[in-house]
Each structure stands twice: as structure tokens, then as C-alpha cells.
C-alpha positions as CSV (number, residue, x, y, z in Angstrom):
1,M,0.0,0.0,0.0
2,R,1.3,3.4,-1.0
3,I,1.2,6.3,1.5
4,E,0.3,9.7,0.0
5,V,0.1,12.7,2.2
6,K,-0.7,16.1,0.8
7,D,-0.7,19.5,2.7
8,L,-1.2,17.9,6.1
9,T,-1.6,20.5,8.7
10,Y,-2.2,20.0,12.4
11,S,-2.4,22.4,15.4
12,Y,-2.8,21.6,19.1
13,E,-6.0,23.1,20.5
14,Q,-5.7,26.4,22.3
15,S,-6.9,24.8,25.5
16,S,-4.0,22.4,25.5
17,K,-0.7,22.8,27.3
18,K,0.8,23.2,23.8
19,G,-1.1,26.5,23.5
20,G,-2.2,26.2,19.9
21,Q,1.2,25.3,18.6
22,V,1.4,24.3,15.0
23,A,2.7,20.7,14.9
24,L,2.5,20.1,11.2
25,D,2.6,22.7,8.5
26,K,1.4,21.6,5.0
27,V,3.4,18.4,5.0
28,S,3.4,16.5,1.7
29,I,5.2,13.2,1.1
30,T,4.8,9.9,-0.7
31,I,6.2,6.6,0.7
32,E,6.1,3.8,-1.8
33,E,5.1,0.2,-0.9
34,G,8.2,-1.8,0.0
35,E,10.3,1.0,1.4
36,F,12.1,1.0,4.7
37,F,11.6,4.7,5.3
38,G,13.2,6.8,8.1
39,I,12.0,9.9,9.8
40,I,14.4,12.1,11.8
41,G,14.2,15.5,13.5
42,Q,14.6,17.2,16.9
43,T,12.1,16.8,19.7
44,G,9.1,18.9,18.7
45,S,9.8,18.8,15.0
46,G,6.4,17.1,14.3
47,K,7.7,13.6,13.4
48,S,5.7,11.8,16.1
49,T,2.5,13.8,15.4
50,F,2.9,12.9,11.7
51,V,3.2,9.1,12.2
52,Q,0.2,9.1,14.6
53,H,-1.9,10.3,11.6
54,L,-1.0,7.2,9.6
55,N,-3.3,4.9,11.3
56,G,-5.9,7.4,12.5
57,L,-4.7,7.9,16.1
58,I,-4.9,11.5,15.2
59,K,-7.6,12.3,12.7
60,V,-7.1,14.6,9.7
61,E,-8.9,17.9,10.5
62,K,-11.3,19.3,8.1
63,D,-9.6,21.3,5.2
64,R,-6.2,20.5,6.7
65,G,-4.8,18.2,4.0
66,S,-5.3,14.6,3.0
67,I,-3.9,11.1,3.6
68,K,-4.5,8.1,1.4
69,I,-3.0,4.7,2.3
70,G,-3.8,2.1,-0.3
71,E,-7.6,2.0,-0.7
72,F,-8.1,4.0,2.5
73,D,-8.9,7.7,2.3
74,L,-8.3,8.9,5.9
75,T,-10.0,12.2,5.1
76,D,-13.3,10.5,4.3
77,K,-15.7,10.3,7.2
78,K,-16.7,6.9,6.1
79,C,-13.1,5.5,6.3
80,D,-13.0,2.2,8.0
81,F,-10.4,2.9,10.6
82,K,-10.7,-0.5,12.2
83,A,-9.8,-2.1,8.9
84,L,-7.0,0.4,8.4
85,R,-5.4,-0.4,11.8
86,K,-5.3,-4.0,10.9
87,K,-3.2,-3.1,7.9
88,V,-1.1,-0.3,9.6
89,G,0.5,-1.4,12.8
90,M,1.8,1.2,15.3
91,V,4.6,0.6,17.7
92,F,5.3,3.4,20.2
93,Q,8.4,4.3,22.2
94,Y,8.7,1.9,25.1
95,P,6.0,-0.4,23.7
96,E,6.2,-2.6,26.8
97,H,4.3,0.1,28.6
98,Q,1.3,-0.9,26.6
99,L,1.0,-4.3,28.2
100,F,-2.1,-4.9,30.3
101,A,-3.4,-8.5,30.2
102,E,-3.0,-11.2,32.8
103,T,-1.1,-13.5,30.5
104,V,1.2,-13.1,27.5
105,F,-1.2,-15.1,25.3
106,E,-4.1,-12.8,26.2
107,D,-2.1,-9.7,25.6
108,V,-0.9,-10.8,22.1
109,A,-4.4,-12.2,21.2
110,F,-6.2,-9.0,22.2
111,G,-5.7,-7.1,19.0
112,L,-6.3,-10.1,16.8
113,K,-9.7,-10.8,18.5
114,N,-10.6,-7.1,18.0
115,F,-9.7,-6.9,14.4
116,A,-10.7,-10.4,13.3
117,P,-13.7,-11.5,15.4
118,E,-14.6,-14.1,12.8
119,M,-11.4,-16.2,13.5
120,S,-11.8,-19.4,15.4
121,E,-10.0,-20.1,18.7
122,R,-7.7,-22.5,17.0
123,E,-6.8,-19.9,14.3
124,I,-6.2,-17.3,16.9
125,E,-3.9,-19.7,18.9
126,E,-1.9,-20.5,15.8
127,R,-1.4,-16.8,14.9
128,V,-0.5,-15.9,18.5
129,E,2.0,-18.8,18.6
130,Q,3.5,-17.7,15.3
131,A,3.8,-14.0,16.5
132,I,5.4,-14.9,19.8
133,T,7.9,-17.3,18.1
134,L,8.7,-14.7,15.5
135,V,9.9,-12.2,18.1
136,G,12.2,-14.8,19.5
137,L,10.3,-16.1,22.6
138,D,9.5,-19.7,23.5
139,Y,5.8,-19.9,23.2
140,S,5.3,-22.8,25.5
141,K,7.3,-21.2,28.3
142,V,5.8,-17.7,28.2
143,K,2.2,-18.0,27.0
144,E,0.7,-18.5,30.5
145,K,3.0,-16.1,32.3
146,S,2.1,-12.6,33.3
147,P,3.8,-10.2,31.0
148,F,4.9,-8.2,34.0
149,E,7.0,-11.1,35.3
150,L,9.2,-11.0,32.2
151,S,12.4,-9.1,31.7
152,G,12.4,-5.7,30.1
153,G,13.6,-7.1,26.7
154,Q,11.0,-9.9,26.8
155,K,8.2,-7.4,27.6
156,R,9.1,-5.4,24.5
157,R,9.1,-8.5,22.4
158,V,5.6,-9.4,23.7
159,A,4.4,-5.9,22.9
160,I,5.7,-6.2,19.3
161,A,4.1,-9.6,18.9
162,G,0.8,-8.0,19.9
163,V,1.2,-5.6,16.9
164,I,2.4,-8.0,14.2
165,V,-0.1,-10.8,15.1
166,T,-2.5,-9.2,12.6
167,K,0.2,-9.3,9.9
168,P,0.1,-5.6,9.1
169,E,1.3,-4.5,5.6
170,I,2.7,-1.3,7.0
171,L,4.6,-1.1,10.3
172,V,5.1,2.4,11.9
173,L,7.6,2.6,14.7
174,D,8.2,5.7,16.9
175,E,11.7,5.4,18.5
176,P,11.4,1.6,19.0
177,V,15.0,1.0,20.1
178,A,14.9,3.7,22.8
179,G,16.5,2.4,26.0
180,L,17.9,-0.7,24.5
181,D,21.6,-1.6,25.0
182,P,23.7,-2.2,21.8
183,A,23.0,-5.9,21.7
184,G,19.2,-5.4,22.2
185,K,19.2,-2.7,19.5
186,K,20.9,-5.0,17.1
187,D,18.5,-7.9,17.8
188,F,15.5,-5.6,17.4
189,L,16.6,-4.2,14.1
190,A,17.4,-7.7,12.8
191,L,13.8,-8.6,13.8
192,L,12.5,-5.6,11.8
193,K,14.4,-6.7,8.7
194,K,13.1,-10.2,9.1
195,L,9.5,-9.0,9.3
196,H,10.1,-6.7,6.3
197,K,11.1,-9.7,4.3
198,M,8.2,-12.0,5.5
199,F,5.0,-9.9,5.4
200,V,5.5,-6.3,6.4
201,K,5.7,-4.6,3.1
202,T,6.6,-1.1,4.3
203,V,8.4,0.0,7.4
204,V,8.2,3.7,8.6
205,L,10.8,4.2,11.4
206,V,11.2,7.3,13.5
207,S,14.6,7.4,15.1
208,H,17.1,9.8,16.6
209,D,19.9,7.4,15.8
210,M,21.5,8.4,12.6
211,N,23.4,5.1,12.3
212,V,20.1,3.2,12.3
213,I,18.9,5.5,9.5
214,S,22.0,5.1,7.3
215,E,22.3,1.4,7.9
216,H,18.7,0.3,7.3
217,C,16.6,2.9,5.5
218,S,16.2,3.2,1.7
219,R,15.0,6.8,2.1
220,A,14.4,9.2,4.9
221,A,12.8,12.6,5.7
222,I,14.1,15.4,7.9
223,F,11.4,17.2,9.9
224,S,11.9,20.6,11.5
225,A,9.3,23.0,13.0
226,G,6.4,21.0,11.5
227,K,7.8,21.0,8.0
228,I,9.7,18.5,5.8
229,L,13.1,20.0,4.9
230,T,14.6,17.1,2.9
231,V,13.6,13.7,1.5
232,G,16.1,11.4,-0.1
233,T,18.5,8.5,0.3
234,P,20.7,8.5,3.4
235,K,23.5,9.7,1.1
236,D,21.3,12.7,0.1
237,I,20.1,13.7,3.5
238,F,23.4,13.4,5.2
239,A,25.3,15.4,2.5
240,N,25.0,18.8,4.3
241,E,26.6,18.5,7.7
242,D,26.3,22.2,8.5
243,E,22.5,22.0,8.0
244,L,22.2,18.9,10.2
245,I,24.2,20.6,13.0
246,S,22.0,23.7,12.8
247,L,19.0,21.3,13.4
248,G,20.6,19.7,16.4
249,L,21.3,16.5,14.4
250,S,24.5,14.7,13.6
251,L,26.1,12.6,10.9
252,P,26.1,8.8,11.1
253,T,29.5,7.3,11.8
254,T,30.2,6.3,8.1
255,A,29.3,9.7,6.8
256,F,31.4,11.4,9.4
257,I,34.5,9.3,8.5
258,E,33.9,9.6,4.8
259,K,33.7,13.4,5.0
260,R,36.9,13.6,7.0
261,L,38.7,11.3,4.6
262,S,37.6,13.5,1.7
263,H,39.6,16.3,3.2
264,S,42.7,14.1,2.5
265,G,41.6,13.4,-1.1
266,I,40.1,10.0,-0.2
267,N,36.5,9.6,-1.2
268,P,35.0,6.1,-0.8
269,K,31.6,7.3,-2.2
270,S,29.7,4.6,-0.3
271,N,25.9,4.4,0.3
272,L,26.8,4.9,4.0
273,T,26.0,1.4,5.1
274,V,28.9,-0.1,7.1
275,S,29.3,-3.0,4.6
276,D,29.4,-0.8,1.5
277,F,31.7,1.7,3.3
278,I,34.2,-1.0,4.1
279,D,34.0,-2.4,0.5
280,K,34.6,1.1,-1.0
281,L,37.6,1.6,1.3
282,C,39.1,-1.7,0.2
283,E,38.6,-0.7,-3.4
284,E,40.3,2.6,-2.7
285,F,43.3,1.2,-0.9
286,V,43.9,-2.3,-2.2
287,G,42.0,-2.2,-5.5
288,G,39.3,-4.7,-4.7
289,K,36.5,-5.7,-2.3
290,R,37.0,-7.8,0.8
């Protein structure tokens, strides 16, 4: 499903603590089916408000732009948001805080029962087992446990299972690796890649980690003060270091090293993933890939 956003504008109500602040200012963007798309920007840039529009958690206000996702027109009052949310899964920062049920099974099954009430108990159990196994947990050991008895990393995996159990075509994640140690971050991103290959056609990832964006995203957008400043490949958006610094952002490690090497006449011209960066350096220095 293609995501098409045109002139999306959103302001917090005057009565709110935000005091009528404009969060999105005529944002227009297209995200193609199959992309692993990144969104970056400072706190308050509008990125989280934007992604919450993508499954209707925040509704498009009248005459404030439009959003079309596949066959769903989110501006239409008759839009079936329940069907949309089955197709567009949302994972928030610290998703483990969303756990609530008495057992892991009940927590993961909750969304599936809500979105697909026609499914039999056997079908539900099969889907829940598949989701829990996919996130790297032993179904037989955790299904009857309280989610609150699990470790922090296990809780996060259960929360993710509760989102992917409906097999969404689009997965939207808002800072999903926040608070994870390097090993946990690596495992989580490997899981995302796995899901992207299996059934999640499109991933939209909000992250403050520029290394995550350069390593995993096909394209990305920079948000600032409710507007989109730049859209392009990681190579494109990280080309202007001065602009990034002015926005309170930084270069990913590969881009930083590549820029410094260019001052000495060495230009690997990689796509900024670690693997390609190393290959290009090998070509530069020894005349061939690893």
C-alpha cells in the first residue's frame, strides 16, 4: 500500500498545554510500498505527530490536508479505521508500557480478536504462537506467564508480537529502540528486517539514531518545525553536515568518517551502510572488495 500525504496541517488546541502550537505545516510526502523509510528531527519537530496520523490515532482535521493509504482515504468520514489499523500497525516508544493483560497469550491475542472476530479459537492460537515465536520467545514457556513477570527485553518483544499478530502490511515505529543496549538494539533491528522480508511490506521508522537510518533505510525525511526539509536516500540527506548541525542532528559514523577522509583526497563514495563503506575503502586502498 502506498502512503500519500498532501498538505497535512495540524495544530494543538488552544486549550491544551501546547497553547495552539502548529505541529505540522502543510506536510506533503509519498512513501512507496516496499520502502524501509526513516523519519528524523529534533524533539518537537512534528515527526511523532505525523506518524500518529498514519493509522488514524490523530484524525485529519477538516480542510487540513489529506492522507491516502492504499484504498483507505483517511479524510473520508466513512473511512473504516478498524480495517485500516489491521493493515497499519503502530509501535510506540517503550512499547512494553502498553502491556495490560493477565497472560502473555491474552495480551498478544487482544488485537487479533478485536480486528478479526470471525477467527476461530484454533486460528487465533496459531497466529499468536507464530507471532510470539517470530519475536524470539519460547511460546510454550511464556504463553501462560504474566507479561509483568518478564524481563524488560522480553516485555518489549511481547508488545511487538501484539502488533504483528494481525500481519500488518505497514509497520510504523516511533523510536522503537529507545532504552535498549547495543545488543538489544541489534537484535530488534534484525527482527524488523526479518518482518520486512516476511510480510510487512513497508516500514516507517522514527529514530534519533543516525546510524540506524543510514544502515537500514532506503530513504528518509528530515522534519523541522512541522515541515519536511529534505527527503532522499541517506546519502542525500546526510550530505549537508552544517544544516544537520543547525538542526541539532549529527552525521552517522560512516558519513562522518567519509567526510573527513575526503579532506585528504580519499572519497569512498559509499551508500553509508557499514558493509558498503568498508568495501569502498578496500577498493580505494587495495584495488578490490574484501
